[in-house]
Residue frames as a rotation matrix with the C-alpha (Angstrom) as fourth column:
UNK 1
-0.851 -0.133 0.508 5.65
-0.287 0.928 -0.239 20.18
-0.440 -0.349 -0.828 24.64
UNK 2
-0.373 0.699 -0.610 3.18
-0.732 0.183 0.656 17.86
0.570 0.691 0.444 22.68
UNK 3
-0.844 0.074 0.532 1.10
-0.443 0.462 -0.768 16.33
-0.303 -0.884 -0.357 25.23
UNK 4
-0.199 0.836 -0.512 -1.52
-0.659 0.273 0.701 13.64
0.725 0.477 0.497 24.73
UNK 5
-0.397 0.033 0.917 -3.21
-0.830 0.414 -0.374 11.09
-0.392 -0.910 -0.137 27.00
UNK 6
-0.522 0.165 -0.837 -3.70
-0.399 0.820 0.410 7.43
0.754 0.548 -0.362 26.29
UNK 7
-0.541 0.375 0.753 -6.56
-0.812 0.000 -0.584 5.66
-0.219 -0.927 0.304 28.15
UNK 8
-0.673 0.375 -0.638 -8.61
-0.013 0.856 0.517 2.70
0.739 0.357 -0.571 28.67
UNK 9
-0.322 0.559 0.764 -11.77
-0.944 -0.249 -0.216 1.79
0.069 -0.791 0.608 30.63
UNK 10
-0.926 0.215 -0.310 -13.44
0.204 0.977 0.068 -1.24
0.317 0.000 -0.948 32.01
UNK 11
-0.588 0.759 0.279 -17.18
-0.772 -0.630 0.089 -1.45
0.243 -0.163 0.956 32.40
UNK 12
-0.402 0.477 0.781 -20.20
-0.448 0.642 -0.623 -3.40
-0.798 -0.600 -0.044 33.60
UNK 13
0.235 0.572 0.786 -21.22
0.500 0.622 -0.602 -4.13
-0.833 0.535 -0.140 30.03
UNK 14
-0.479 -0.411 0.776 -21.48
0.848 0.013 0.530 -2.86
-0.228 0.912 0.342 26.42
UNK 15
-0.138 0.708 0.692 -24.20
0.764 -0.368 0.529 -0.31
0.630 0.602 -0.490 26.55
UNK 16
-0.903 -0.255 -0.344 -23.72
0.428 -0.589 -0.686 3.03
-0.028 -0.767 0.642 28.33
UNK 17
-0.620 0.755 0.211 -27.22
-0.622 -0.638 0.453 4.25
0.477 0.150 0.866 27.14
UNK 18
0.279 0.810 -0.516 -28.82
-0.170 0.571 0.803 1.18
0.945 -0.136 0.297 28.77
UNK 19
0.822 0.230 0.522 -27.20
-0.467 -0.254 0.847 1.73
0.327 -0.939 -0.102 32.12
UNK 20
0.581 -0.751 -0.312 -23.86
0.771 0.631 -0.082 0.20
0.258 -0.193 0.947 31.96
UNK 21
0.973 -0.231 0.021 -21.08
-0.204 -0.806 0.555 2.03
-0.111 -0.545 -0.831 33.98
UNK 22
0.258 -0.963 -0.081 -17.53
-0.374 -0.022 -0.927 2.56
0.891 0.269 -0.366 34.12
UNK 23
0.989 0.060 -0.132 -15.73
0.094 0.427 0.899 0.54
0.110 -0.902 0.417 36.82
UNK 24
0.234 -0.961 -0.147 -12.01
0.598 0.023 0.801 1.25
-0.767 -0.275 0.580 36.04
UNK 25
0.976 -0.116 0.183 -10.29
0.071 -0.628 -0.775 3.99
0.205 0.770 -0.604 34.15
UNK 26
0.327 -0.943 -0.060 -6.51
0.628 0.169 0.759 4.15
-0.706 -0.286 0.648 33.54
UNK 27
0.983 -0.033 0.180 -4.66
0.110 -0.678 -0.727 7.01
0.146 0.734 -0.663 31.67
UNK 28
0.187 -0.967 -0.173 -1.03
0.865 0.078 0.496 7.44
-0.466 -0.242 0.851 30.77
UNK 29
0.732 -0.032 -0.681 0.54
-0.182 -0.972 -0.150 10.73
-0.657 0.234 -0.717 29.86
UNK 30
0.239 -0.658 0.714 2.52
0.936 0.353 0.012 10.84
-0.260 0.665 0.700 26.55
UNK 31
0.485 -0.325 -0.812 4.79
-0.250 -0.941 0.228 13.56
-0.838 0.093 -0.537 25.41
UNK 32
-0.172 -0.433 -0.885 5.68
-0.963 -0.117 0.244 13.36
-0.209 0.894 -0.396 21.73
UNK 33
0.480 0.732 -0.484 3.81
-0.757 0.624 0.193 10.21
0.443 0.273 0.854 21.90
UNK 34
-0.267 -0.638 -0.722 5.98
0.092 0.729 -0.678 8.49
0.959 -0.247 -0.136 24.31
UNK 35
0.639 0.590 -0.494 5.00
0.529 0.129 0.839 7.66
0.558 -0.797 -0.230 27.99
UNK 36
0.131 -0.579 0.805 6.42
-0.420 -0.768 -0.484 9.94
0.898 -0.274 -0.344 30.66
UNK 37
-0.802 -0.306 -0.514 5.70
0.283 0.562 -0.777 7.85
0.527 -0.768 -0.364 33.63
UNK 38
-0.820 0.547 0.171 2.75
-0.451 -0.432 -0.781 9.79
-0.353 -0.717 0.600 34.92
UNK 39
-0.708 0.625 -0.328 -0.50
0.171 0.603 0.779 8.08
0.685 0.496 -0.534 35.04
UNK 40
-0.459 0.690 0.559 -4.07
-0.888 -0.332 -0.319 8.10
-0.034 -0.643 0.765 36.58
UNK 41
-0.676 0.176 -0.716 -5.69
0.009 0.973 0.231 4.94
0.737 0.149 -0.659 37.78
UNK 42
-0.671 0.460 0.581 -8.85
-0.702 -0.143 -0.697 4.23
-0.238 -0.876 0.420 39.73
UNK 43
-0.765 0.596 -0.245 -11.35
0.498 0.788 0.363 1.51
0.410 0.156 -0.899 40.39
UNK 44
-0.808 0.540 0.237 -14.88
-0.517 -0.842 0.157 2.81
0.284 0.004 0.959 40.67
UNK 45
-0.663 0.709 0.238 -18.10
0.265 0.520 -0.812 1.87
-0.700 -0.476 -0.533 42.48
UNK 46
-0.924 0.325 0.203 -20.64
0.115 -0.269 0.956 1.76
0.365 0.907 0.211 39.55
UNK 47
-0.645 0.718 0.262 -23.63
-0.628 -0.303 -0.717 1.80
-0.435 -0.627 0.646 41.99
UNK 48
0.527 0.753 -0.393 -25.09
-0.848 0.496 -0.187 -1.31
0.054 0.432 0.900 40.26
UNK 49
0.577 -0.232 0.783 -24.24
-0.138 0.917 0.374 -4.95
-0.805 -0.324 0.497 39.82
UNK 50
-0.327 -0.668 -0.668 -21.55
-0.895 -0.007 0.445 -6.41
-0.302 0.744 -0.596 37.49
UNK 51
0.747 0.639 -0.183 -22.86
-0.656 0.667 -0.352 -9.12
-0.102 0.383 0.918 35.27
UNK 52
0.493 -0.603 0.627 -20.90
0.018 0.728 0.685 -12.49
-0.870 -0.327 0.370 35.39
UNK 53
0.711 -0.231 0.664 -20.16
0.703 0.220 -0.676 -12.06
0.011 0.948 0.319 31.46
UNK 54
0.806 -0.428 0.408 -18.48
-0.279 -0.884 -0.376 -8.77
0.522 0.190 -0.832 32.18
UNK 55
0.653 -0.531 0.540 -16.48
-0.640 -0.005 0.769 -10.16
-0.405 -0.848 -0.342 35.09
UNK 56
0.606 -0.446 0.659 -15.29
0.527 0.845 0.088 -13.15
-0.596 0.294 0.747 32.89
UNK 57
0.741 -0.363 0.565 -13.67
0.482 -0.298 -0.824 -10.41
0.468 0.883 -0.046 30.57
UNK 58
0.290 -0.608 0.739 -11.99
-0.351 -0.786 -0.508 -8.08
0.890 -0.112 -0.442 33.06
UNK 59
-0.311 -0.581 -0.752 -11.90
0.414 0.630 -0.657 -10.04
0.855 -0.516 0.045 36.25
UNK 60
-0.907 -0.041 0.419 -13.47
-0.250 -0.747 -0.616 -7.43
0.338 -0.664 0.667 38.33
UNK 61
-0.359 0.766 -0.533 -16.23
0.747 0.578 0.328 -8.33
0.559 -0.280 -0.780 40.77
UNK 62
0.435 0.679 0.591 -18.74
0.136 -0.699 0.703 -6.25
0.890 -0.225 -0.396 42.68
UNK 63
0.883 -0.079 -0.462 -17.10
0.468 0.131 0.874 -7.19
-0.008 -0.988 0.152 45.98
UNK 64
-0.105 -0.994 0.007 -13.81
0.994 -0.105 0.025 -5.77
-0.024 0.010 1.000 44.79
UNK 65
-0.445 0.012 0.896 -15.42
0.409 -0.887 0.215 -2.44
0.797 0.462 0.390 44.24
UNK 66
0.609 0.673 -0.420 -17.09
0.665 -0.145 0.732 -2.12
0.432 -0.726 -0.536 47.68
UNK 67
0.571 -0.328 -0.752 -15.80
0.591 -0.472 0.654 1.07
-0.570 -0.818 -0.076 49.27
UNK 68
-0.544 -0.788 0.289 -14.27
0.785 -0.357 0.507 2.49
-0.296 0.502 0.812 46.20
UNK 69
-0.638 0.317 -0.702 -15.15
-0.107 -0.939 -0.327 6.05
-0.763 -0.133 0.633 45.09
UNK 70
0.409 0.782 0.469 -18.04
0.624 0.135 -0.770 6.83
-0.666 0.608 -0.433 42.71
UNK 71
-0.002 -0.356 0.934 -17.39
0.991 -0.125 -0.045 8.39
0.133 0.926 0.354 39.49
UNK 72
0.729 0.380 0.569 -18.65
0.362 -0.920 0.150 11.72
0.580 0.097 -0.809 40.60
UNK 73
0.855 -0.468 -0.226 -15.85
0.063 -0.339 0.939 11.86
-0.516 -0.816 -0.260 43.27
UNK 74
0.021 -0.916 0.402 -13.16
0.651 0.317 0.689 11.03
-0.759 0.247 0.603 40.75
UNK 75
0.640 0.287 0.712 -14.43
0.767 -0.297 -0.570 13.23
0.048 0.911 -0.410 37.70
UNK 76
0.981 -0.170 -0.098 -12.54
-0.177 -0.982 -0.064 16.36
-0.086 0.080 -0.993 38.61
UNK 77
0.163 -0.952 0.258 -9.16
-0.419 0.170 0.892 14.69
-0.893 -0.254 -0.371 38.95
UNK 78
0.074 0.049 0.996 -9.87
0.645 0.760 -0.085 12.62
-0.761 0.648 0.024 35.86
UNK 79
0.811 0.461 0.359 -10.74
0.580 -0.556 -0.596 15.65
-0.075 0.692 -0.718 33.89
UNK 80
0.662 -0.721 -0.207 -7.57
-0.580 -0.667 0.469 17.58
-0.476 -0.190 -0.859 35.09
UNK 81
-0.094 -0.816 0.571 -5.44
-0.078 0.577 0.813 14.62
-0.992 0.032 -0.118 34.03
UNK 82
0.252 0.394 0.884 -7.23
0.856 0.336 -0.394 14.25
-0.452 0.856 -0.253 30.51
UNK 83
-0.511 -0.466 -0.722 -6.42
0.186 -0.880 0.436 17.98
-0.839 0.089 0.536 29.94
UNK 84
0.344 0.665 -0.663 -7.20
-0.304 -0.589 -0.749 19.47
-0.888 0.459 -0.001 26.59
UNK 85
-0.433 -0.656 -0.618 -4.99
-0.823 0.009 0.568 17.68
-0.367 0.754 -0.544 24.16
UNK 86
-0.142 0.251 -0.957 -5.42
-0.760 0.593 0.268 14.48
0.635 0.765 0.107 22.01
UNK 87
0.056 0.227 0.972 -6.92
-0.788 0.608 -0.097 11.28
-0.613 -0.761 0.212 23.68
UNK 88
-0.373 -0.341 -0.863 -5.72
-0.782 0.616 0.095 7.93
0.499 0.710 -0.496 22.38
UNK 89
-0.149 0.353 0.924 -7.59
-0.703 0.619 -0.350 4.70
-0.695 -0.702 0.156 22.82
UNK 90
-0.989 -0.147 -0.011 -8.10
-0.124 0.788 0.603 1.26
-0.080 0.598 -0.798 21.30
UNK 91
-0.320 0.932 0.172 -11.63
0.788 0.161 0.594 1.31
0.526 0.325 -0.786 19.80
UNK 92
-0.971 -0.238 0.011 -11.86
0.202 -0.845 -0.495 4.89
0.128 -0.478 0.869 21.04
UNK 93
-0.419 0.874 0.245 -15.58
-0.475 -0.441 0.761 5.44
0.774 0.203 0.600 20.29
UNK 94
0.309 0.470 -0.827 -16.51
0.478 0.675 0.562 2.80
0.823 -0.568 -0.016 22.91
UNK 95
-0.295 -0.415 -0.861 -14.40
0.952 -0.052 -0.301 4.41
0.080 -0.908 0.411 25.66
UNK 96
-0.951 0.112 0.290 -15.53
-0.084 -0.991 0.106 7.97
0.299 0.076 0.951 24.66
UNK 97
-0.122 0.992 0.021 -19.19
-0.170 -0.042 0.985 6.87
0.978 0.117 0.174 24.86
UNK 98
0.297 0.349 -0.889 -18.82
0.775 0.456 0.438 5.53
0.558 -0.819 -0.136 28.39
UNK 99
-0.659 -0.475 -0.583 -16.95
0.730 -0.590 -0.345 8.59
-0.180 -0.653 0.736 29.71
UNK 100
-0.865 0.318 0.389 -19.29
-0.081 -0.852 0.517 10.84
0.495 0.416 0.762 28.01
UNK 101
0.133 0.905 -0.405 -22.28
0.237 0.368 0.899 8.95
0.962 -0.215 -0.165 29.66
UNK 102
-0.020 -0.215 -0.976 -20.61
0.990 0.133 -0.050 9.34
0.141 -0.968 0.210 33.02
UNK 103
-0.915 -0.365 -0.174 -19.94
0.389 -0.912 -0.132 13.06
-0.110 -0.188 0.976 32.52
UNK 104
-0.566 0.772 0.288 -23.53
-0.074 -0.395 0.916 13.55
0.821 0.497 0.281 31.26
UNK 105
0.242 0.610 -0.755 -24.88
0.710 0.419 0.566 12.13
0.662 -0.673 -0.331 34.54
UNK 106
-0.102 -0.318 -0.943 -22.92
0.905 -0.423 0.045 14.99
-0.413 -0.848 0.331 36.26
UNK 107
0.848 0.529 0.008 -24.08
0.435 -0.689 -0.579 17.61
-0.301 0.494 -0.815 33.73
UNK 108
0.048 -0.894 -0.446 -20.56
-0.136 -0.448 0.884 17.95
-0.990 0.018 -0.143 32.51
UNK 109
0.532 0.286 -0.797 -19.81
-0.778 -0.208 -0.593 18.37
-0.335 0.935 0.112 28.83
UNK 110
0.891 -0.247 0.381 -18.69
0.337 0.922 -0.189 15.42
-0.305 0.297 0.905 26.60
UNK 111
-0.063 -0.998 -0.017 -15.24
0.270 -0.034 0.962 15.01
-0.961 0.056 0.272 25.26
UNK 112
0.274 0.169 -0.947 -14.68
-0.774 -0.546 -0.322 16.82
-0.571 0.820 -0.019 22.04
UNK 113
0.854 0.149 0.498 -14.75
0.144 0.853 -0.502 14.21
-0.499 0.501 0.707 19.17
UNK 114
0.802 -0.596 -0.050 -11.88
-0.321 -0.359 -0.877 16.10
0.504 0.719 -0.479 17.45
UNK 115
0.151 -0.817 0.556 -9.55
-0.987 -0.093 0.131 14.94
-0.055 -0.568 -0.821 20.26
UNK 116
0.695 0.213 0.687 -10.15
-0.268 0.963 -0.027 11.28
-0.668 -0.165 0.726 19.53
UNK 117
-0.137 -0.658 -0.741 -7.28
-0.968 0.248 -0.041 9.11
0.211 0.711 -0.671 18.14
UNK 118
0.694 0.535 0.482 -8.35
-0.617 0.786 0.016 5.51
-0.371 -0.308 0.876 17.63
UNK 119
-0.374 -0.926 0.058 -5.64
-0.768 0.344 0.540 2.92
-0.520 0.157 -0.840 17.44
UNK 120
-0.132 0.323 0.937 -7.96
0.306 0.913 -0.271 0.27
-0.943 0.251 -0.219 16.21
UNK 121
0.895 0.441 -0.072 -8.66
0.115 -0.383 -0.916 2.45
-0.431 0.812 -0.394 13.13
UNK 122
0.329 -0.885 -0.331 -4.97
-0.887 -0.409 0.213 3.11
-0.324 0.223 -0.919 12.73
UNK 123
-0.487 -0.521 0.701 -4.33
-0.381 0.849 0.367 -0.57
-0.786 -0.088 -0.612 12.96
UNK 124
0.316 0.629 0.710 -7.04
0.355 0.616 -0.703 -1.47
-0.880 0.475 -0.028 10.41
UNK 125
0.843 -0.191 -0.504 -5.68
-0.511 -0.581 -0.634 1.21
-0.172 0.791 -0.587 7.99
UNK 126
0.043 -0.981 -0.190 -2.21
-0.991 -0.066 0.115 -0.38
-0.125 0.184 -0.975 8.24
UNK 127
-0.902 -0.349 0.255 -3.20
-0.338 0.937 0.086 -4.03
-0.269 -0.009 -0.963 8.42
UNK 128
-0.137 0.950 -0.281 -6.45
-0.990 -0.139 0.012 -4.36
-0.027 0.280 0.960 6.46
UNK 129
0.459 0.454 -0.763 -8.08
-0.595 0.795 0.115 -7.80
0.659 0.402 0.636 6.75
UNK 130
-0.322 -0.634 -0.703 -5.97
0.107 0.714 -0.692 -8.93
0.941 -0.298 -0.162 9.69
UNK 131
0.467 0.562 -0.683 -6.80
0.770 0.123 0.627 -9.30
0.436 -0.818 -0.375 13.34
UNK 132
-0.289 -0.651 0.702 -6.18
0.242 -0.759 -0.604 -6.09
0.926 -0.004 0.377 15.09
UNK 133
0.878 0.424 -0.223 -7.20
0.259 -0.030 0.965 -6.63
0.403 -0.905 -0.136 18.67
UNK 134
0.577 -0.729 0.368 -4.64
-0.812 -0.562 0.159 -5.37
0.091 -0.390 -0.916 21.28
UNK 135
0.473 -0.405 0.782 -3.38
-0.207 0.812 0.546 -8.98
-0.856 -0.420 0.300 21.72
UNK 136
0.754 -0.064 0.653 -3.03
0.604 0.455 -0.654 -9.44
-0.256 0.888 0.382 18.05
UNK 137
0.799 -0.481 0.360 -1.03
-0.149 -0.739 -0.657 -6.24
0.582 0.472 -0.662 17.63
UNK 138
0.494 -0.640 0.588 1.22
-0.773 -0.014 0.634 -7.07
-0.398 -0.768 -0.502 20.59
UNK 139
0.421 -0.386 0.821 2.14
0.232 0.920 0.314 -10.42
-0.877 0.058 0.477 19.03
UNK 140
0.831 -0.034 0.555 2.61
0.554 -0.045 -0.832 -8.71
0.054 0.998 -0.018 15.70
UNK 141
0.668 -0.531 0.520 5.09
-0.374 -0.845 -0.383 -6.16
0.643 0.061 -0.763 17.23
UNK 142
0.035 -0.651 -0.758 6.74
0.397 0.706 -0.587 -8.61
0.917 -0.280 0.283 19.46
UNK 143
-0.292 0.019 0.956 5.40
-0.681 -0.706 -0.194 -7.04
0.671 -0.708 0.219 22.69
UNK 144
-0.948 -0.182 -0.261 5.50
0.027 0.771 -0.636 -9.16
0.317 -0.610 -0.727 25.88
UNK 145
-0.106 0.973 0.205 1.96
-0.601 -0.227 0.766 -10.25
0.792 -0.042 0.609 26.75
UNK 146
-0.509 -0.240 -0.827 2.87
0.220 0.892 -0.394 -12.57
0.832 -0.383 -0.401 29.62
UNK 147
-0.975 0.177 -0.133 1.28
0.078 -0.285 -0.955 -10.41
-0.207 -0.942 0.264 32.32
UNK 148
-0.600 0.781 -0.174 -1.97
-0.795 -0.556 0.244 -9.95
0.093 0.284 0.954 30.48
UNK 149
-0.955 0.295 -0.034 -4.33
0.296 0.935 -0.198 -12.56
-0.027 -0.199 -0.980 32.03
UNK 150
0.157 0.978 -0.140 -7.44
0.925 -0.195 -0.325 -10.26
-0.345 -0.078 -0.935 32.09
UNK 151
0.102 0.025 0.994 -8.36
0.729 -0.682 -0.058 -6.87
0.676 0.731 -0.088 30.76
UNK 152
0.200 -0.219 -0.955 -6.72
0.865 -0.419 0.277 -4.76
-0.461 -0.881 0.105 33.35
UNK 153
0.911 0.353 0.213 -7.08
0.409 -0.703 -0.583 -1.16
-0.057 0.618 -0.785 32.24
UNK 154
0.662 -0.724 -0.195 -3.58
-0.527 -0.635 0.565 0.06
-0.533 -0.271 -0.802 33.44
UNK 155
-0.219 -0.747 0.628 -1.73
0.131 0.615 0.778 -2.88
-0.967 0.252 -0.037 31.93
UNK 156
0.364 0.390 0.846 -3.77
0.861 0.205 -0.466 -2.54
-0.355 0.898 -0.261 28.75
UNK 157
0.979 -0.073 -0.193 -2.65
-0.102 -0.984 -0.147 1.23
-0.179 0.163 -0.970 28.68
UNK 158
0.321 -0.940 -0.118 0.94
-0.585 -0.295 0.755 0.34
-0.745 -0.173 -0.645 28.97
UNK 159
-0.224 -0.328 0.918 0.82
0.562 0.726 0.397 -2.37
-0.797 0.604 0.022 26.38
UNK 160
0.652 0.577 0.492 -1.17
0.736 -0.326 -0.593 0.08
-0.182 0.749 -0.637 23.98
UNK 161
0.703 -0.516 -0.489 1.51
-0.379 -0.854 0.356 2.76
-0.602 -0.065 -0.796 24.51
UNK 162
-0.287 -0.932 0.220 4.03
-0.135 0.266 0.954 0.42
-0.948 0.245 -0.202 22.89
UNK 163
-0.036 0.431 0.902 1.63
0.854 0.481 -0.196 -0.55
-0.518 0.763 -0.386 20.12
UNK 164
0.848 0.489 -0.203 0.77
0.373 -0.824 -0.426 3.12
-0.376 0.286 -0.882 19.50
UNK 165
0.159 -0.878 -0.452 4.62
-0.492 -0.467 0.734 3.89
-0.856 0.106 -0.506 18.91
UNK 166
-0.616 -0.316 0.722 4.74
0.323 0.734 0.597 1.05
-0.719 0.601 -0.350 16.47
UNK 167
0.188 0.750 0.634 1.62
0.910 0.110 -0.400 2.02
-0.370 0.652 -0.662 14.61
UNK 168
0.934 0.161 -0.318 2.84
0.093 -0.971 -0.220 5.70
-0.344 0.177 -0.922 14.32
UNK 169
0.723 -0.675 -0.148 6.25
-0.535 -0.412 -0.737 5.10
0.436 0.612 -0.659 12.91
UNK 170
0.524 -0.561 -0.640 8.20
0.501 0.811 -0.301 2.82
0.689 -0.163 0.707 15.33
UNK 171
0.597 -0.245 -0.764 10.61
0.759 -0.138 0.637 3.53
-0.261 -0.960 0.103 18.01
UNK 172
-0.424 -0.825 0.374 12.81
0.903 -0.420 0.095 5.83
0.078 0.378 0.923 15.92
UNK 173
0.366 0.623 0.691 10.00
0.558 -0.741 0.373 8.54
0.745 0.249 -0.619 16.34
UNK 174
0.983 0.079 -0.168 11.49
0.184 -0.524 0.831 9.58
-0.023 -0.848 -0.530 19.57
UNK 175
0.173 -0.984 0.041 15.05
0.976 0.177 0.130 9.77
-0.136 0.018 0.991 18.37
UNK 176
0.996 0.070 -0.058 16.68
0.072 -0.997 0.020 13.12
-0.057 -0.024 -0.998 19.06
UNK 177
0.221 -0.972 0.079 20.11
0.764 0.122 -0.634 14.48
0.606 0.200 0.769 18.28
UNK 178
0.999 -0.001 -0.041 21.78
0.027 -0.745 0.666 16.55
-0.032 -0.667 -0.745 20.91
UNK 179
0.383 -0.916 0.121 25.16
0.360 0.028 -0.933 17.93
0.851 0.401 0.340 20.20
UNK 180
0.486 -0.228 -0.844 27.31
0.846 -0.121 0.519 18.34
-0.221 -0.966 0.134 23.36
UNK 181
1.000 -0.021 0.007 28.64
-0.021 -0.997 -0.081 21.80
0.009 0.081 -0.997 24.02
UNK 182
0.480 -0.873 0.079 32.19
-0.074 0.049 0.996 20.69
-0.874 -0.484 -0.041 24.86
UNK 183
-0.460 -0.841 -0.284 34.05
-0.328 -0.136 0.935 21.68
-0.825 0.523 -0.213 21.77
UNK 184
0.268 0.684 -0.679 31.38
-0.895 -0.085 -0.439 20.38
-0.358 0.725 0.589 19.46
UNK 185
-0.594 -0.536 -0.600 33.25
-0.740 0.657 0.145 17.09
0.316 0.530 -0.787 19.00
UNK 186
-0.953 0.253 0.169 30.83
0.142 0.861 -0.488 14.91
-0.269 -0.440 -0.857 21.01
UNK 187
-0.423 0.889 -0.175 27.27
-0.758 -0.242 0.606 13.97
0.496 0.389 0.776 20.01
UNK 188
-0.859 0.216 0.464 24.61
-0.222 0.659 -0.718 12.12
-0.461 -0.720 -0.518 22.00
UNK 189
-0.516 0.772 -0.372 21.80
-0.433 0.140 0.891 10.26
0.739 0.620 0.262 20.56
UNK 190
-0.939 0.267 0.215 18.88
-0.126 0.314 -0.941 9.89
-0.319 -0.911 -0.261 23.06
UNK 191
-0.547 0.837 0.017 15.47
0.487 0.302 0.820 8.44
0.681 0.456 -0.573 22.86
UNK 192
-0.443 0.459 0.771 12.78
-0.645 -0.759 0.081 10.78
0.622 -0.461 0.632 24.24
UNK 193
0.706 0.708 -0.014 11.34
-0.456 0.470 0.756 9.45
0.542 -0.527 0.654 27.39
UNK 194
0.658 -0.305 0.688 12.87
-0.604 0.331 0.725 6.98
-0.450 -0.893 0.034 29.92
UNK 195
0.945 -0.326 -0.001 15.78
0.244 0.710 -0.661 5.80
0.216 0.625 0.750 27.68
UNK 196
0.376 -0.864 -0.333 19.50
0.451 -0.144 0.881 5.64
-0.809 -0.482 0.335 28.27
UNK 197
0.879 -0.201 -0.432 21.60
-0.452 -0.641 -0.620 8.11
-0.152 0.740 -0.655 26.20
UNK 198
0.593 -0.703 0.393 24.49
0.724 0.679 0.122 6.85
-0.353 0.212 0.911 24.29
UNK 199
0.661 -0.495 -0.564 27.58
-0.378 -0.869 0.319 9.14
-0.648 0.003 -0.761 24.03
UNK 200
0.687 -0.447 0.573 29.47
0.725 0.478 -0.496 8.92
-0.052 0.756 0.653 20.78
UNK 201
0.840 -0.433 -0.327 32.82
-0.375 -0.899 0.227 10.77
-0.392 -0.068 -0.917 20.88
UNK 202
0.828 -0.554 -0.088 35.73
0.174 0.403 -0.899 10.19
0.533 0.729 0.430 18.38
UNK 203
0.463 -0.809 -0.361 39.21
0.691 0.075 0.719 9.55
-0.554 -0.583 0.594 19.91
UNK 204
0.373 -0.556 -0.743 41.97
-0.435 -0.812 0.389 12.11
-0.819 0.179 -0.545 19.11
UNK 205
-0.633 -0.700 0.332 43.53
-0.033 0.453 0.891 9.49
-0.774 0.553 -0.309 16.80
UNK 206
-0.084 0.705 0.705 40.17
0.898 0.360 -0.253 9.11
-0.432 0.611 -0.663 14.78
UNK 207
0.807 0.391 -0.442 39.77
0.253 -0.906 -0.341 12.89
-0.534 0.163 -0.830 14.56
UNK 208
-0.102 -0.870 -0.482 43.51
-0.517 -0.367 0.773 13.24
-0.850 0.328 -0.412 13.24
UNK 209
-0.634 -0.187 0.750 42.82
0.428 0.724 0.542 10.56
-0.644 0.664 -0.379 10.71
UNK 210
0.377 0.903 0.204 39.69
0.814 -0.218 -0.538 12.28
-0.441 0.369 -0.818 9.62
UNK 211
0.651 -0.168 -0.741 41.54
-0.204 -0.978 0.043 15.56
-0.731 0.124 -0.671 9.22
UNK 212
-0.413 -0.908 0.065 44.33
-0.245 0.179 0.953 13.86
-0.877 0.378 -0.296 7.20
UNK 213
-0.347 0.497 0.795 41.73
0.822 0.569 0.004 12.17
-0.451 0.655 -0.606 4.88
UNK 214
0.687 0.688 -0.233 40.05
0.497 -0.679 -0.541 15.68
-0.530 0.256 -0.808 4.31
UNK 215
0.229 -0.726 -0.648 43.42
-0.290 -0.686 0.667 17.26
-0.929 0.035 -0.367 3.50
UNK 216
-0.660 -0.479 0.579 43.68
0.268 0.570 0.777 14.89
-0.702 0.668 -0.248 0.47
UNK 217
0.052 0.842 0.538 40.49
0.895 0.199 -0.398 16.06
-0.442 0.502 -0.743 -1.04
UNK 218
-0.816 -0.330 0.475 40.12
0.544 -0.718 0.435 18.70
0.197 0.613 0.765 -3.63
UNK 219
-0.722 0.511 0.467 37.90
-0.452 -0.859 0.240 21.57
0.524 -0.037 0.851 -2.38
UNK 220
-0.719 0.434 -0.542 36.25
0.577 0.808 -0.118 19.49
0.387 -0.398 -0.832 0.28
UNK 221
0.146 0.860 0.489 32.75
0.232 -0.511 0.828 20.77
0.962 -0.007 -0.274 1.50
UNK 222
0.531 0.179 -0.828 33.71
0.792 0.244 0.560 20.33
0.302 -0.953 -0.012 5.09
UNK 223
-0.284 -0.709 -0.645 36.24
0.819 -0.530 0.221 23.31
-0.499 -0.465 0.731 4.87
UNK 224
-0.295 0.246 0.923 34.06
0.713 -0.587 0.384 25.47
0.636 0.771 -0.002 2.64
């Protein structure tokens, strides 16, 4: 199993070294780069104020975080979910820096830079000179943005998961061929993840017509 985690954070500002804190974290589990449905999501008490400029971006106020757990309380569960595989984020250095600052406050090790997959860097490489924000990429790939009225971390993760599939090769990346065991005559084509399998099985008449066609060929490969 090739497991990775796609994640996003919302924060009180832009400078983790200057005292800004994480106030929301969301993670989606990916297997072969497709969402499995498992996720981690938490709102976090940052133990400080939230500037109005930050609230205008993500819509989260200090009042909404009253009574929420502190990062220290969530860190073990978050680290368990992040696991040891690749970590995918849009403008990943930003999110890595904030999580690393939170871990440092708890004397925990930083995330290994080698785990980082930055979808912004992927987008800039594929679409140089074009806007490559999450919104711009969703519009480019025809992904529905109607629910995105603010920078909600969990929604952003779900949108980014669709963008990531497109950036890394499109939906056909999850296509797998599974041959049914019953006589070997049926084949099903299934998309990895929560997709509907489509069964393709030729009728007896089609099979007979195929055999008749092959019989007319000289030394056909199919009968070698």
